[in-house]
C-alpha positions as CSV (number, residue, x, y, z in Angstrom):
1,X,80.9,-141.7,-27.4
2,X,78.0,-140.1,-25.7
3,X,79.0,-141.6,-22.3
4,X,82.1,-139.4,-22.5
5,X,82.0,-136.1,-20.6
6,X,81.6,-132.7,-22.4
7,X,85.2,-131.8,-21.7
8,X,86.7,-135.1,-23.1
9,X,84.5,-134.8,-26.2
10,X,85.6,-131.3,-26.7
11,X,89.3,-132.2,-26.5
12,X,88.8,-135.0,-29.0
13,X,87.0,-132.8,-31.4
14,X,89.5,-130.0,-31.2
15,X,92.6,-132.2,-31.2
16,X,91.1,-133.7,-34.4
17,X,90.5,-130.2,-35.8
18,X,94.2,-129.3,-35.1
19,X,95.1,-132.4,-37.1
20,X,92.7,-131.5,-39.9
21,X,90.9,-134.8,-39.3
22,X,87.4,-134.2,-40.4
23,X,86.4,-137.9,-40.1
24,X,87.1,-137.8,-36.4
25,X,85.4,-134.5,-36.0
26,X,82.3,-135.5,-37.8
27,X,82.0,-138.9,-36.0
28,X,81.1,-136.7,-32.9
29,X,78.0,-135.2,-34.6
30,X,74.5,-136.5,-34.1
31,X,72.2,-136.8,-37.1
32,X,70.2,-133.9,-35.6
33,X,73.0,-131.5,-35.2
34,X,73.0,-127.9,-36.5
35,X,75.7,-125.3,-37.1
36,X,75.5,-121.7,-37.8
37,X,77.9,-118.8,-38.1
38,X,78.2,-115.8,-40.3
39,X,79.9,-117.6,-43.2
40,X,78.0,-120.9,-42.8
41,X,74.4,-120.0,-41.7
42,X,71.8,-122.6,-40.7
43,X,73.6,-126.0,-41.7
44,X,72.1,-129.3,-40.9
45,X,74.3,-132.3,-39.8
46,X,75.2,-133.3,-43.4
47,X,76.0,-129.8,-44.5
48,X,78.1,-129.3,-41.3
49,X,80.1,-132.5,-41.9
50,X,80.7,-131.4,-45.5
51,X,81.9,-128.0,-44.2
52,X,84.5,-129.5,-41.9
53,X,85.6,-131.8,-44.6
54,X,86.1,-128.9,-47.0
55,X,87.9,-126.7,-44.3
56,X,90.2,-129.6,-43.3
57,X,91.1,-130.5,-46.9
58,X,91.6,-126.9,-48.1
59,X,93.4,-125.2,-45.3
60,X,97.0,-124.6,-46.0
61,X,99.7,-123.8,-43.4
62,X,97.1,-124.6,-40.9
63,X,97.4,-124.2,-37.1
64,X,94.9,-124.3,-34.3
65,X,95.0,-123.4,-30.7
66,X,92.2,-123.7,-28.1
67,X,91.4,-123.2,-24.6
68,X,88.5,-124.6,-22.5
69,X,87.0,-121.5,-20.8
70,X,84.1,-123.0,-18.9
71,X,82.9,-126.6,-18.1
72,X,79.3,-127.5,-17.1
73,X,77.7,-130.7,-16.6
74,X,76.4,-130.8,-20.2
75,X,78.5,-128.1,-22.0
76,X,81.9,-126.7,-22.6
77,X,82.9,-123.2,-23.7
78,X,86.0,-123.1,-25.9
79,X,88.0,-120.2,-27.2
80,X,89.8,-121.2,-30.4
81,X,91.9,-119.6,-33.0
82,X,92.6,-121.1,-36.4
83,X,95.4,-119.8,-38.6
84,X,95.8,-120.7,-42.2
């Protein structure tokens, strides 16, 4: 999947997130990926994948909307809102 551009990869990821499809989301992560936010600080790739699995499995009445804000040659800025 690395040959896909960043916008395409972002759409695959967030469309999977909207479907609560953690397996598809996690397939996009490299073994060296990290994730950090105020609730889940300093996660490695395996911990990040577990987090997405937990979020996708436990969210009830879930909906997600996202908007691509900026596209660069090797990055995408996304604004997203999850409701559950």
